[in-house]
C-alpha positions as CSV (number, residue, x, y, z in Angstrom):
1,M,59.6,62.1,-185.9
2,I,63.2,62.9,-185.7
3,T,65.8,60.8,-187.4
4,R,69.4,61.2,-186.4
5,F,72.4,59.5,-188.2
6,A,75.5,58.8,-186.2
7,S,78.6,59.3,-188.2
8,A,81.7,61.5,-188.0
9,A,82.8,60.1,-191.4
10,S,82.8,61.9,-194.7
11,A,80.0,61.9,-197.2
12,L,81.7,59.0,-199.0
13,A,82.0,57.1,-195.8
14,V,78.3,57.6,-195.1
15,A,77.4,56.4,-198.6
16,G,79.4,53.2,-197.8
17,A,77.6,52.9,-194.5
18,L,74.2,52.8,-196.2
19,A,74.6,49.2,-196.9
20,A,75.6,48.4,-193.3
21,P,73.2,47.3,-190.6
22,V,71.0,50.1,-189.3
23,Q,68.5,49.7,-186.4
24,A,65.0,51.2,-186.2
25,Q,63.7,51.3,-182.7
26,A,60.6,52.5,-180.8
27,P,60.9,55.5,-178.4
28,S,60.9,53.1,-175.4
29,A,63.6,50.8,-176.8
30,P,67.2,51.6,-175.8
31,F,69.7,52.7,-178.5
32,E,72.9,50.9,-179.1
33,A,75.5,51.8,-176.4
34,A,77.6,53.8,-178.8
35,A,76.7,57.5,-178.6
36,P,75.6,59.0,-181.9
37,V,77.2,62.0,-183.4
38,L,75.8,64.2,-186.1
39,L,76.6,64.4,-189.8
40,T,78.3,67.4,-191.6
41,E,76.3,69.0,-194.3
42,A,78.4,67.3,-197.0
43,A,77.6,63.9,-195.5
44,A,74.0,64.8,-195.0
45,A,73.7,65.9,-198.7
46,K,75.2,62.6,-199.8
47,L,72.6,60.7,-197.7
48,A,69.7,62.9,-198.9
49,A,70.7,62.3,-202.5
50,A,70.6,58.5,-201.8
51,A,67.5,58.6,-199.7
52,A,65.8,56.1,-202.0
53,T,68.3,53.5,-201.0
54,P,67.0,51.0,-198.4
55,I,68.8,51.6,-195.1
56,A,66.4,50.2,-192.5
57,D,67.5,46.9,-191.0
58,S,64.1,45.3,-190.9
59,A,62.3,42.4,-192.4
60,T,60.9,44.6,-195.2
61,V,64.1,46.5,-195.7
62,E,62.2,49.6,-196.6
63,G,63.9,52.8,-197.7
64,L,64.0,56.1,-195.9
65,S,62.5,58.9,-198.0
66,G,61.5,62.5,-197.4
67,V,64.9,63.3,-195.9
68,T,65.7,66.9,-195.5
69,I,68.7,68.9,-194.0
70,A,67.8,71.0,-191.0
71,E,70.9,73.3,-191.0
72,S,73.6,74.5,-193.3
73,G,77.4,75.1,-193.1
74,E,80.0,72.8,-194.5
75,A,81.6,72.1,-191.1
76,T,78.4,72.4,-189.0
77,P,76.8,69.3,-187.6
78,V,73.3,68.9,-188.8
79,I,70.2,66.9,-187.9
80,L,68.3,65.1,-190.6
81,T,64.5,64.9,-190.3
82,A,62.2,62.6,-192.1
83,T,58.6,63.3,-193.0
84,S,55.8,61.2,-191.7
85,A,55.6,59.7,-195.2
86,A,58.9,57.9,-194.7
87,P,58.1,54.2,-195.4
88,G,58.2,52.0,-192.4
89,L,58.9,55.0,-190.1
90,A,55.6,56.6,-189.3
91,T,55.3,59.6,-186.9
92,G,56.3,58.7,-183.4
93,N,58.0,55.5,-184.5
94,G,61.3,56.5,-182.9
95,E,64.8,57.2,-184.0
96,V,67.3,55.6,-186.3
97,V,71.0,55.5,-185.7
98,I,73.9,54.2,-187.7
99,T,75.8,52.1,-185.3
100,S,79.5,52.4,-184.4
101,A,80.1,49.2,-186.3
102,A,78.6,50.7,-189.4
103,I,80.8,53.7,-189.0
104,A,83.9,51.5,-188.7
105,A,82.9,49.6,-191.7
106,A,82.4,52.7,-193.7
107,A,85.7,54.1,-192.6
108,A,87.4,50.9,-193.6
109,Q,85.8,51.0,-197.1
110,T,86.7,54.6,-197.8
111,G,90.1,55.0,-196.1
112,T,91.3,58.3,-194.9
113,T,90.9,60.4,-198.1
114,G,88.9,63.3,-196.6
115,G,85.8,62.4,-198.4
116,R,87.2,63.4,-201.8
117,E,86.5,61.4,-205.0
118,E,88.7,60.7,-207.9
119,T,88.3,63.4,-210.6
120,F,89.4,63.9,-214.2
121,S,89.1,67.4,-215.7
122,V,89.5,68.5,-219.3
123,T,90.0,72.1,-220.6
124,L,90.0,73.4,-224.1
125,N,92.3,76.5,-224.3
126,Q,93.1,79.0,-227.0
127,D,95.1,82.3,-226.8
128,S,96.8,84.8,-229.0
129,F,100.3,83.3,-228.5
130,F,100.1,79.5,-227.9
131,G,97.2,78.9,-230.2
132,F,94.9,75.9,-229.4
133,Y,96.0,73.5,-226.6
134,P,93.7,71.0,-224.9
135,A,94.8,69.9,-221.4
136,F,93.7,67.4,-218.8
137,N,94.3,66.9,-215.0
138,G,93.5,63.8,-213.0
139,L,93.3,63.7,-209.2
140,I,93.4,60.5,-207.1
141,P,93.0,60.9,-203.3
142,V,95.8,59.1,-201.4
143,S,95.4,60.6,-197.9
144,E,93.4,62.9,-195.8
145,N,94.7,66.1,-197.5
146,V,96.8,64.9,-200.5
147,D,95.8,63.7,-204.0
148,F,98.1,62.2,-206.6
149,S,98.0,64.4,-209.6
150,F,98.7,63.7,-213.3
151,Y,98.3,66.1,-216.2
152,G,98.9,66.6,-219.9
153,I,99.0,69.5,-222.4
154,I,98.5,68.8,-226.1
155,W,100.2,71.7,-227.9
156,T,99.0,72.1,-231.5
157,T,100.9,75.1,-232.8
158,D,103.0,74.1,-235.8
159,A,105.8,76.5,-234.9
160,F,106.5,74.4,-231.8
161,G,107.2,71.4,-234.0
162,T,109.6,70.6,-236.9
163,S,107.3,71.0,-239.9
164,L,103.7,71.3,-240.7
165,G,101.8,69.0,-238.3
166,S,104.9,67.0,-237.3
167,D,106.6,66.5,-233.9
168,L,104.1,68.6,-232.2
169,W,105.0,69.6,-228.6
170,T,103.4,67.2,-226.1
171,E,103.7,67.6,-222.3
172,F,102.9,65.1,-219.6
173,G,103.7,65.1,-215.8
174,V,102.8,64.1,-212.3
175,G,102.7,65.6,-208.9
176,A,100.5,66.2,-205.8
177,A,97.6,68.3,-204.8
178,I,97.8,69.4,-201.1
179,Y,94.7,70.7,-199.4
180,S,94.8,73.2,-196.6
181,G,91.5,74.9,-195.8
182,N,90.5,77.0,-198.8
183,L,94.0,76.6,-200.4
184,V,95.2,73.9,-202.8
185,I,98.9,73.7,-203.5
186,K,100.0,71.6,-206.5
187,P,103.7,71.0,-207.1
188,Q,104.2,69.0,-210.3
189,I,107.0,68.0,-212.7
190,G,106.6,67.2,-216.3
191,L,108.4,66.3,-219.5
192,T,107.9,68.0,-222.9
193,N,108.4,66.0,-226.0
194,G,109.2,67.5,-229.4
195,A,111.8,70.0,-230.6
196,L,111.0,73.4,-229.1
197,L,113.4,73.4,-226.2
198,S,116.0,70.9,-227.4
199,G,116.2,71.8,-231.1
200,G,115.1,68.3,-232.0
201,A,117.2,65.7,-233.9
202,R,120.8,66.7,-234.9
203,D,122.8,66.0,-238.0
204,P,126.3,64.4,-237.8
205,N,127.7,67.9,-237.2
206,G,125.5,68.5,-234.2
207,V,123.3,71.0,-236.0
208,P,119.5,70.8,-235.6
209,A,118.3,68.9,-238.7
210,G,114.7,69.9,-238.4
211,T,113.6,66.4,-239.2
212,G,112.5,65.0,-235.9
213,G,111.6,65.7,-232.3
214,N,113.0,64.3,-229.1
215,F,111.5,62.3,-226.2
216,A,112.2,64.2,-223.0
217,D,112.8,67.4,-225.1
218,G,112.6,69.4,-221.8
219,I,111.7,69.2,-218.1
220,V,109.0,71.4,-216.4
221,P,109.0,71.8,-212.7
222,S,105.9,73.9,-211.7
223,L,103.8,75.1,-208.8
224,T,100.1,76.0,-208.9
225,M,98.2,77.5,-206.0
226,N,94.4,77.9,-206.0
227,Y,92.4,79.8,-203.4
228,S,88.6,79.7,-203.2
229,D,86.0,80.7,-200.6
230,E,82.4,81.9,-200.8
231,T,83.3,85.3,-202.3
232,L,86.9,85.3,-203.5
233,E,89.0,83.2,-205.9
234,A,92.7,83.4,-206.9
235,E,95.3,81.4,-208.7
236,F,99.1,81.5,-209.0
237,Y,101.1,79.4,-211.6
238,G,104.8,79.3,-212.1
239,G,106.5,76.9,-214.4
240,Y,110.1,76.7,-215.7
241,Y,110.5,75.0,-219.1
242,A,114.2,73.9,-219.3
243,A,115.8,72.1,-222.3
244,L,116.8,68.5,-221.2
245,R,118.1,66.9,-224.4
246,N,120.9,68.7,-226.2
247,R,121.0,71.2,-223.4
248,N,124.6,72.4,-223.9
249,D,124.4,72.3,-227.7
250,D,123.3,74.9,-230.2
251,A,119.5,75.8,-230.3
252,A,118.5,75.0,-226.7
253,L,115.9,77.2,-225.1
254,D,114.6,77.8,-221.5
255,F,111.4,79.7,-220.7
256,L,109.8,81.0,-217.5
257,H,106.0,81.0,-217.7
258,T,104.0,82.5,-214.8
259,W,100.7,84.1,-214.1
260,I,98.5,85.3,-211.2
261,N,94.9,86.2,-211.1
262,A,92.3,87.1,-208.5
263,G,88.6,87.8,-208.6
264,Y,85.2,88.2,-206.9
265,K,82.4,85.7,-207.0
266,F,79.2,87.6,-207.7
267,S,77.2,84.4,-207.4
268,D,77.7,80.6,-207.7
269,N,77.7,81.1,-211.4
270,V,79.5,84.3,-212.2
271,S,82.9,85.7,-211.2
272,A,85.3,88.3,-212.5
273,G,88.7,89.7,-211.8
274,A,92.1,90.7,-213.1
275,H,94.9,88.6,-214.7
276,Y,98.6,89.1,-215.2
277,E,100.8,86.7,-217.2
278,L,104.5,86.6,-218.2
279,L,106.5,84.5,-220.6
280,S,110.2,85.1,-220.7
281,N,113.0,83.3,-222.7
282,T,115.6,83.0,-220.0
283,R,118.3,80.9,-221.8
284,N,119.2,80.7,-225.5
285,T,122.1,78.8,-227.0
286,F,121.4,79.6,-230.6
287,P,124.6,81.1,-232.2
288,G,124.3,84.8,-231.7
289,G,121.0,84.3,-229.8
290,S,119.8,86.4,-226.8
291,T,117.2,86.2,-224.1
292,A,114.1,88.4,-224.0
293,V,110.7,88.8,-222.4
294,V,108.2,87.3,-224.9
295,Y,105.1,89.0,-223.5
296,Q,103.5,90.6,-220.4
297,W,99.8,90.4,-220.4
298,L,97.5,92.4,-218.1
299,G,93.7,92.5,-218.3
300,P,90.3,91.5,-216.8
301,Y,88.6,88.2,-217.0
302,V,85.0,87.0,-216.6
303,Q,84.0,83.4,-215.7
304,F,80.7,81.5,-215.9
305,R,80.2,78.2,-214.1
306,T,77.4,75.7,-214.0
307,S,76.4,73.6,-210.9
308,N,77.4,70.4,-212.7
309,G,81.1,71.4,-213.0
310,F,81.3,73.1,-216.4
311,F,82.9,76.5,-216.8
312,A,84.1,79.0,-219.3
313,R,86.6,81.9,-218.7
314,F,87.4,84.7,-221.1
315,T,90.4,87.0,-220.5
316,A,91.6,89.9,-222.6
317,G,93.7,93.0,-222.3
318,A,97.0,94.6,-223.3
319,D,100.5,93.3,-223.9
320,I,102.4,95.7,-221.7
321,E,105.9,94.6,-222.7
322,G,107.8,97.4,-224.4
323,G,108.0,97.0,-228.2
324,N,105.1,94.5,-228.5
325,D,102.0,95.4,-230.5
326,G,98.4,94.3,-230.3
327,D,96.3,93.0,-227.5
328,F,96.0,89.5,-226.0
329,Y,93.0,87.3,-225.5
330,K,92.5,83.8,-224.2
331,L,89.5,81.5,-223.8
332,T,89.2,78.4,-221.6
333,A,86.3,76.0,-221.4
334,G,86.4,73.1,-219.0
335,F,84.5,70.3,-217.3
336,S,85.2,67.6,-214.7
337,F,84.1,63.9,-214.5
């Protein structure tokens, strides 16, 4: 017995359609006039995962079980088949189609978001310069290929504040994630809060007092680009940290922070590659101050990932900036909800 599901919608749309009317008919009975189309693998997987959900429009409202996917390929249409053990749909009992009305209802429920779900990711980061800094990023689909993005970084290094544990640097921003094939482009803009860029609160003479931080200490326009396919992965990040408060007074700083890495996926769980990172102090209004490259890091990374969205990446190597001593190392562990 062959079971075909008519839907050109995403996996999410199909999930919404499961509650919509579905017709089970004998071979001799005509189908609804609307011609069925086939599911993509993503939609098929979603349906297979929910196979215990009742979807037959009958008096008993029995569920369809024993569903399997006949072919693979993310963009390849697939035919779903049900075993003879499927309740209410014995061998030779005909075909099941999701009607055009169900498709329309599913599309209305899910909107045009490309089948993506809202996500919230958290990373725990530590490296030899910035210390420990947890971060998060949330994505909310707003159109077929665009998500609204919001992020935050909780910097914990005392040197970025005004005293031990006080006025710690805190970054928050918004932007967009734009999807184009295997590429995700994420322009964002954020605000830093604290004293690192602006020098913090000033005394009556306009000199940094070292007694308090500033809201909107600095502004951070940034661009992140991620590429991923079956075998390759790559990332570019460029962010400019510019003093916003007290910008033209003493003790204001600007920084350029950028990196690029690329690697090979040995399996779904393991990848490795190379990483280059630069931090440069590009503006300095301290009396007698000057600009300088803070570090240039170059080295390999290895990453492990689990099927439920957890990952850990370790990167280490040399600081190749002239005059700098020692190696660098950084560890990131992350997960998504």
